[in-house]
C-alpha positions in Angstrom: 54.5 -11.9 33.5 52.7 -12.9 30.3 53.1 -11.1 27.0 49.6 -9.7 27.0 49.8 -8.2 30.4 49.9 -4.4 30.8 51.9 -2.8 33.5 51.3 0.9 34.2 54.5 3.1 34.3 55.9 3.9 37.7 56.1 7.4 39.0 59.2 9.2 37.7 60.8 12.5 38.6 60.4 15.3 36.3 57.6 17.0 34.5 57.7 14.8 31.4 56.0 11.5 31.3 57.5 8.7 29.3 56.4 8.4 25.7 54.3 5.5 24.4 55.9 2.2 23.5 56.6 1.7 19.8 56.4 -2.1 20.1 53.5 -3.8 18.2 51.1 -5.9 20.0 51.3 -9.7 19.5 48.7 -11.2 17.2 46.4 -13.6 19.0 43.8 -15.9 17.4 40.1 -15.2 17.9 38.5 -18.1 19.7 35.6 -19.8 17.9 33.4 -19.8 20.9 30.2 -17.8 20.3 28.1 -16.1 23.0 24.7 -14.4 23.0 24.2 -10.9 24.5 21.3 -9.3 26.3 21.7 -5.5 26.8 19.9 -5.0 30.0 18.5 -1.5 30.3 19.7 -0.7 33.8 22.5 -1.4 36.3 23.2 -5.0 37.2 25.8 -6.5 39.5 25.6 -10.2 38.6 24.6 -11.7 35.2 22.3 -14.2 36.8 20.0 -11.5 38.1 18.4 -11.1 34.7 16.8 -14.5 35.1 14.5 -13.0 37.7 13.1 -10.8 34.9 13.4 -13.0 31.8 12.6 -16.7 31.6 15.5 -18.9 30.5 13.3 -20.7 28.1 12.3 -17.5 26.4 16.0 -16.6 26.0 16.8 -20.0 24.4 13.8 -19.8 22.1 14.7 -16.2 21.0 18.4 -17.0 20.1 17.7 -20.4 18.7 15.2 -19.1 16.2 16.4 -18.3 12.6 17.4 -14.7 11.9 14.5 -14.4 9.4 12.1 -14.8 12.3 11.7 -11.4 14.0 11.7 -12.6 17.6 11.2 -10.4 20.6 12.3 -11.0 24.2 10.0 -9.8 26.9 11.4 -8.2 30.1 8.9 -8.4 33.0 9.7 -6.2 36.0 6.6 -7.3 37.8 5.9 -10.9 36.6 3.5 -11.5 39.5 1.2 -8.7 38.2 -0.9 -9.9 35.4 -1.7 -6.3 34.3 2.0 -5.4 34.0 2.9 -5.1 30.3 6.4 -6.4 29.5 9.1 -4.3 27.8 10.0 -5.9 24.5 13.5 -6.1 23.1 14.5 -6.9 19.5 17.1 -9.5 18.5 19.6 -8.0 16.0 22.7 -9.2 14.3 25.9 -7.9 15.9 29.7 -8.0 15.4 31.1 -7.8 18.9 33.7 -9.7 20.9 33.5 -10.7 24.5 36.5 -9.5 26.5 37.3 -10.7 30.1 39.3 -8.2 32.1 41.1 -9.4 35.2 42.8 -7.1 37.7 45.5 -8.4 40.0 46.8 -6.3 42.8 48.9 -7.3 45.9 47.7 -6.2 49.3 49.6 -3.4 50.9 51.1 -2.2 47.6 50.4 1.4 46.4 50.6 0.4 42.7 47.6 0.2 40.5 47.8 -3.5 39.9 48.1 -5.7 36.8 45.3 -5.8 34.2 44.8 -8.9 32.0 42.5 -8.8 29.0 41.4 -12.1 27.4 39.2 -12.5 24.4 36.7 -15.3 25.0 34.8 -15.3 21.7 32.5 -13.4 19.4 28.8 -12.2 19.9 26.8 -12.7 16.7 23.4 -11.9 18.2 22.3 -9.3 20.7 18.9 -8.4 22.2 18.5 -4.6 22.6 15.8 -2.8 24.5 15.6 0.5 22.6 11.8 1.2 23.0 9.8 2.8 25.8 7.6 0.7 28.1 4.0 0.4 26.9 1.2 2.2 28.6 -0.2 0.2 31.5 -2.3 0.5 34.6 -3.2 -1.8 37.5 -6.9 -2.3 38.3 -8.1 -2.5 41.9 -7.4 -5.9 43.4 -10.7 -6.1 45.3 -13.0 -5.4 42.2 -15.4 -8.1 41.1 -14.1 -8.2 37.6 -10.5 -8.6 38.8 -11.7 -11.5 41.1 -13.3 -13.2 38.1 -10.2 -12.8 35.9 -8.0 -14.3 38.6 -10.4 -17.2 38.9 -10.2 -17.8 35.2 -6.4 -17.7 35.3 -6.3 -20.1 38.3 -9.0 -22.3 36.7 -11.0 -22.0 39.9 -14.2 -23.9 38.9 -16.2 -23.1 42.1 -15.4 -19.4 42.0 -16.4 -19.1 38.3 -19.8 -20.8 39.1 -20.4 -18.6 42.1 -19.7 -15.3 40.2 -22.6 -13.0 39.9 -22.7 -9.8 37.9 -22.8 -6.9 40.4 -25.3 -4.1 40.3 -24.0 -1.2 38.1 -23.7 2.2 39.6 -23.1 5.6 38.0 -20.0 6.5 40.1 -17.1 6.2 37.7 -14.3 7.8 39.7 -13.5 8.8 43.3 -10.8 11.1 44.8 -7.6 9.5 46.0 -6.7 9.9 49.7 -3.8 12.2 50.7 -0.3 10.8 51.2 0.7 9.7 54.8 2.7 12.9 55.1 -0.4 15.0 54.3 0.7 16.0 50.8 -1.8 15.8 48.0 -1.6 12.6 45.8 0.1 12.7 42.5 -3.1 11.6 40.8 -6.2 13.3 42.1 -8.8 10.7 41.1 -9.0 6.9 40.6 -11.3 5.1 38.2 -14.2 2.9 39.5 -15.1 1.4 36.2 -13.2 -1.9 36.9 -11.8 -2.0 33.3 -9.3 -4.7 32.7 -6.1 -3.9 30.8 -5.8 -5.4 27.3 -3.2 -8.1 26.8 -1.3 -5.8 24.4 -2.0 -2.1 24.3 0.0 -1.4 21.2 2.4 -3.3 19.0 4.1 -0.1 17.8 7.4 0.5 19.4 7.9 3.9 20.9 9.5 6.2 20.0 8.8 5.2 16.3 11.6 6.1 13.9 10.0 8.0 11.0 13.5 8.7 9.4 12.3 12.3 8.9 14.8 14.8 7.5 13.9 18.3 6.5 14.6 19.5 3.0 17.9 21.3 2.3 15.8 24.3 1.1 14.1 24.6 4.5 14.9 27.9 6.3 14.0 29.2 9.7 12.0 32.4 9.9 10.4 34.4 12.7 6.6 35.0 12.8 4.5 37.0 15.2 2.0 35.1 17.3 -1.1 37.3 18.0 -2.4 35.0 20.8 0.9 34.8 22.7 2.0 38.4 21.8 5.5 37.2 21.0 7.8 36.2 18.2 8.1 32.6 17.4 10.3 30.6 15.0 9.1 28.2 12.3 10.6 26.2 9.4 9.5 27.1 5.9 10.4 25.2 2.7 11.1 27.8 0.1 11.1 25.4 -2.8 7.7 23.7 -2.6 7.1 21.5 -5.6 4.0 22.4 -7.6 2.0 19.6 -9.1 0.8 19.6 -12.7 -2.4 17.9 -13.9 -4.4 17.9 -17.1 -7.3 20.4 -16.7 -10.7 18.8 -16.5 -14.1 20.2 -17.6 -17.6 18.8 -17.2 -19.8 17.5 -20.0 -21.3 20.5 -21.9 -19.1 23.1 -20.2 -17.0 25.5 -22.1 -13.7 24.0 -23.1 -10.3 25.7 -22.6 -8.5 27.0 -25.8 -5.0 27.1 -24.5 -2.9 25.9 -21.6 -3.0 27.6 -18.2 -0.7 30.6 -17.6 1.7 28.7 -15.3 2.0 25.9 -17.9 2.8 28.3 -20.7 5.5 30.0 -18.7 7.4 26.7 -18.4 7.1 25.4 -22.0 10.7 26.3 -22.7 11.7 23.6 -20.1 10.3 20.8 -22.2 11.9 18.8 -25.0 10.9 20.5 -28.2 11.0 17.3 -30.2 8.6 15.5 -27.9 6.3 18.5 -27.5 6.2 18.9 -31.3 5.4 15.2 -31.8 2.5 15.5 -29.3 1.1 18.5 -31.2 1.3 16.6 -34.5 -0.7 13.7 -33.1 -3.4 16.0 -31.7 -3.6 17.8 -35.0 -4.2 14.5 -36.8 -6.6 13.2 -34.2 -8.1 15.6 -31.6 -9.0 13.0 -28.9 -6.8 10.2 -27.5 -6.8 7.8 -24.6 -3.6 8.2 -22.7 -2.2 4.7 -23.3 -3.2 4.9 -27.0 -1.3 8.1 -27.3 1.8 6.7 -25.7 2.0 3.9 -28.2 3.4 6.4 -30.8 6.5 7.0 -28.7 9.5 4.8 -27.9 10.2 3.6 -24.3 12.6 6.5 -23.5 10.1 9.2 -24.7 7.2 7.4 -22.8 9.2 7.5 -19.6 9.9 11.2 -20.2 6.2 12.0 -20.7 5.1 10.0 -17.7 7.7 11.4 -15.3 7.5 15.0 -16.4 3.8 15.9 -15.7 4.0 19.1 -17.8 3.8 17.6 -21.3 0.2 16.5 -21.3 -1.3 19.7 -19.8 0.6 21.6 -22.4 -1.3 20.1 -25.3 -4.7 18.7 -24.0 -7.5 18.9 -21.5 -9.8 16.1 -20.3 -13.5 15.5 -19.5 -14.3 14.7 -15.9 -17.4 12.7 -16.9 -19.5 11.7 -19.9 -18.8 9.7 -23.0 -15.3 11.2 -23.3 -14.3 10.5 -19.7 -10.6 10.5 -19.1 -9.7 11.1 -22.7 -7.2 13.7 -23.7 -8.7 16.4 -26.0 -7.0 19.0 -28.0 -7.4 22.5 -26.7 -10.3 24.3 -28.3 -12.0 21.1 -29.6 -15.5 20.6 -28.1 -16.5 17.0 -28.7 -20.0 17.6 -27.4 -20.9 20.0 -30.2 -19.3 18.1 -33.1 -21.3 15.1 -34.4 -18.3 13.8 -36.2 -16.6 13.3 -32.8 -18.8 10.2 -32.2 -16.0 7.9 -33.4 -13.7 9.2 -30.6 -16.1 8.1 -27.8 -14.7 5.8 -25.2 -16.3 2.4 -24.7 -15.3 0.1 -21.9 -16.9 -3.0 -20.5 -16.4 -5.1 -17.4 -15.9 -8.8 -17.8 -17.3 -11.3 -15.3 -15.1 -11.3 -12.2 -15.1 -14.9 -11.1 -14.3 -15.1 -7.4 -14.1 -18.0 -5.0 -17.4 -19.6 -4.4 -19.4 -19.3 -1.2 -20.9 -22.6 -0.5 -23.7 -21.1 1.5 -24.8 -18.4 -1.0 -23.9 -20.2 -4.3 -25.1 -23.8 -4.2 -24.5 -24.4 -7.9 -21.8 -22.5 -9.8 -19.9 -22.8 -13.0 -16.8 -25.0 -12.4 -14.7 -22.4 -14.2 -15.1 -20.2 -11.1 -12.6 -22.1 -9.1 -10.0 -21.9 -11.8 -10.5 -18.2 -12.3 -10.2 -17.5 -8.5 -6.8 -19.2 -8.4 -5.3 -17.2 -11.2 -2.5 -14.9 -10.1 -1.9 -11.3 -11.2 -0.9 -10.9 -14.9 -2.1 -14.4 -15.6 -3.1 -13.4 -19.1 0.3 -12.0 -20.0 2.0 -15.2 -18.6 -0.4 -17.3 -20.6 0.3 -15.4 -23.8 4.0 -15.6 -23.3 3.7 -19.4 -23.1 1.6 -19.5 -26.2 4.2 -17.4 -28.0 6.9 -19.8 -27.0 4.8 -22.7 -28.3 4.2 -20.9 -31.6 0.5 -20.6 -31.1 0.3 -16.9 -31.5 2.5 -14.0 -32.6 4.3 -11.9 -29.9 2.4 -9.2 -28.1 2.8 -5.9 -29.9 2.8 -2.9 -27.6 1.9 -0.6 -30.5 -1.4 -2.4 -31.0 -2.7 -2.6 -27.4 -5.3 0.2 -28.1 -6.8 -1.6 -31.1 -9.4 -4.4 -31.4 -9.7 -6.2 -34.7 -11.6 -9.3 -33.5 -8.7 -11.6 -34.5 -6.0 -11.3 -31.8 -5.6 -9.6 -28.5 -2.6 -7.5 -27.3 -4.1 -6.3 -24.0 -6.4 -7.9 -21.4 -8.6 -4.9 -20.9 -11.6 -4.1 -23.1 -11.2 -0.3 -23.0 -11.1 1.4 -26.4 -12.1 4.3 -28.5 -14.6 3.6 -31.2 -12.2 4.7 -33.9 -9.7 2.0 -32.7 -12.3 -0.9 -33.1 -11.7 -2.4 -36.5 -13.6 -5.6 -36.1 -15.9 -5.6 -39.2 -18.7 -7.2 -37.2 -18.9 -4.2 -34.8 -17.7 -1.4 -37.2 -21.0 -1.5 -39.2 -22.9 -0.6 -36.1 -20.4 2.1 -35.1 -20.9 4.0 -38.4 -24.6 3.3 -38.9 -26.4 6.6 -39.4 -29.6 5.3 -37.9 -27.8 4.8 -34.6 -26.9 8.5 -34.2 -28.7 11.4 -32.4 -28.7 15.1 -33.0 -27.4 16.0 -29.5 -24.6 14.6 -27.4 -26.0 12.7 -24.3 -24.0 12.8 -21.1 -24.2 8.9 -20.9 -24.3 7.5 -24.5 -22.8 10.5 -26.4 -23.9 10.9 -30.0 -25.5 7.4 -30.1 -29.0 6.3 -29.2 -29.1 4.5 -25.9 -30.1 1.2 -27.3 -27.5 1.4 -30.1 -24.7 2.3 -27.7 -25.6 -0.7 -25.5 -25.6 -2.9 -28.6 -22.0 -1.8 -29.4 -20.9 -2.5 -25.8 -22.6 -5.9 -25.7 -21.0 -6.9 -29.0 -17.6 -5.8 -27.9 -17.9 -7.6 -24.6 -19.1 -10.8 -26.1 -16.5 -11.0 -28.9 -13.6 -9.9 -26.6 -14.5 -12.5 -24.0 -14.8 -15.3 -26.6 -11.4 -14.3 -28.1 -9.8 -14.2 -24.7 -11.1 -17.5 -23.5 -11.0 -19.6 -26.6 -7.9 -18.0 -28.3 -9.9 -18.2 -31.6 -11.7 -15.4 -33.5 -15.4 -15.5 -32.7 -17.7 -16.7 -35.3 -20.5 -14.8 -36.9 -23.1 -16.8 -35.1 -21.7 -16.1 -31.6 -23.7 -12.9 -31.2 -27.0 -14.1 -32.7 -28.8 -13.8 -29.4 -27.5 -10.3 -28.9 -28.8 -9.2 -32.3 -32.1 -10.9 -31.8 -32.5 -9.2 -28.5 -31.7 -5.9 -30.0 -34.3 -6.3 -32.8 -36.9 -7.5 -30.4 -36.3 -4.6 -27.9 -36.8 -2.1 -30.7 -39.9 -3.7 -32.0 -41.5 -3.9 -28.5 -40.5 -0.4 -27.7 -42.0 0.9 -31.0 -45.2 -1.0 -30.5 -45.6 0.3 -26.9 -44.6 3.8 -27.9 -41.7 3.9 -25.5 -38.4 5.7 -26.1 -34.9 4.5 -26.7 -34.1 4.4 -23.0 -36.8 1.8 -22.3 -35.6 -0.2 -25.3 -32.1 -0.1 -24.0 -33.2 -1.3 -20.6 -35.2 -4.2 -22.1 -32.3 -5.1 -24.3 -29.8 -5.2 -21.4 -32.1 -7.3 -19.2 -32.2 -10.0 -21.8 -28.5 -9.9 -22.5 -27.6 -10.1 -18.8 -30.0 -12.9 -18.1 -28.6 -14.9 -21.1 -25.0 -14.2 -19.9 -25.7 -15.7 -16.5 -26.6 -19.1 -17.9 -23.9 -21.8 -18.0 -21.8 -21.7 -21.2 -23.2 -25.0 -22.4 -26.8 -23.8 -22.1 -26.5 -20.5 -23.9 -27.1 -21.9 -27.3 
C-alpha cells in the first residue's frame, strides 16, 4: 500500500469510534502540467460528449487567446437548427487543481475499497456558463422565407433564382392544434408572419449583475393598498440626501435678498472661515464667475467649496439667462437696474472649431484644418507646458485664468467678465459712455447691440491671434473690425435704422472676412 492511500477503519465493537489520526500528511510536489476546464451546465458521463455541443476548434481558439481578449465559448444544443441561439460562456482565470480519484475494491469483499487521490496538475483557465439562454424561436420549416434563407446558406444558385415573393395576406396568426391526448396546447396560437430570428437577439447576459445594495438607512414599513384591500410591505430610505443648488432667477425678475430657509438652517455646518471669505469677496465685488471666484482660494478650500454644495447658495444667486447668465450675484443686488453693473457682464465667444474635412462637401479647405482635427484633448495645456520647459513663456498661473491682458494666456477658453479684461485695446470700448444704453437689454445688457458685438469681435480676434501665434497682437490686427464697425454705424444712420440693424450688418462683414484664408485677410 502506498503512503498516499487511505484505508477506512474497520468495524469495531463498542459505541466509540476510533479518533482521528494525528499523523501529518506527506508533502507532495505539484505537477507542472496545466489543464483547461469547461464547466458544463448539466450532467455528463464522459468528457468527450461535450464535443457534440462545442467545436474543438472553438475550444482551442478560446483558451489560446490572450487573457486580455474577452473570449466567449458557444454551447450549441441544437447545432443543426440555424435559428437556435447558442448559450455563451465566459473564460475566466482560475486557481484550481485537477485531482484524479481511483477506487479499488476486491470482488466479494464487504469492505469499502481503497481510494487513491492523485494530483495531475493545475487549471489556470476555466469557461463558466453562468448566464441564461437567450430568447429564441424556430420559424416554420415550410415557409417561403425559410426556404430562401436555407438556399442562401447552402449557396443553392438555382433555388435563389427561382424564388418569387409570395402574395401577402392579412392572417398573422392561427390557432395551434390540440395535443395527441386531447389536451389544449401550451401555446394557443402560432405566428404566420414568417419572421426570421436575428443572428443575435441580445449581447447582454442574463441575469445582469447590477451590484445593487440597499442603503443601511433603509427600513421596511407596511402600507395599505386600496386596490388590493390588503397591507403590503415596502422599503423606505429614511435618510434621503437633499441636493443644494444656487437659486436662479430670470432676466428682469425680482432678485432674492437672502438664502432660502433650508439653507439658513444649515449655515452652522459650514466652515466659518471659508464662509466669511466668500462674503468678503462678494462685498468687494457683487458679481463673479464661478471659476474666477475660486481663484481666490487655495486648492484645499476650492475642494471644500466644490464638494460641499451649500457654500455658494449661502452667499449668492444666479441668472438663468441674459447678459449675466451663470454668474454668481450677491443677494439683494439687481444687476438689471444698476447701470454701473455693465462692467460685470459676461462675454464669451466661440473660436472656429476645425474638424476633419469632408472631401465631398469641402473641396478647398484651409490646410490648418487637418492639424486641428488631430489635436488631442488638453492639447493647449500640453503645448504650453512644452513652451515653459523651453523657456518661451512663464508658467501658467492658476490665479490669472479669469483675466485677459492681451499679452499672455493662462486659459484656453475666451469666457470673461468685462471687468477682468485689461487689454488696453478693448478697455477703451468697454468704458466708452457712447456705447451705453439707459435700460438693460436681455441680450446685450447695458451696451448698444453694435457696441457689444464690437467688444466680442475684438476679444475673439485678439484671443485667437495670441493663442495661435504666441505673440501679442498688433494694433493693426483689428483694423478691418474697426472699419466695419464705423461703416455699419454710418450706413445705419444714413438709412435711419437702429442699432440692431447696424449690429447685423457689422457681424455679416466680420464673419465673411473671418472665413477667408489667413493669407488673404489682409
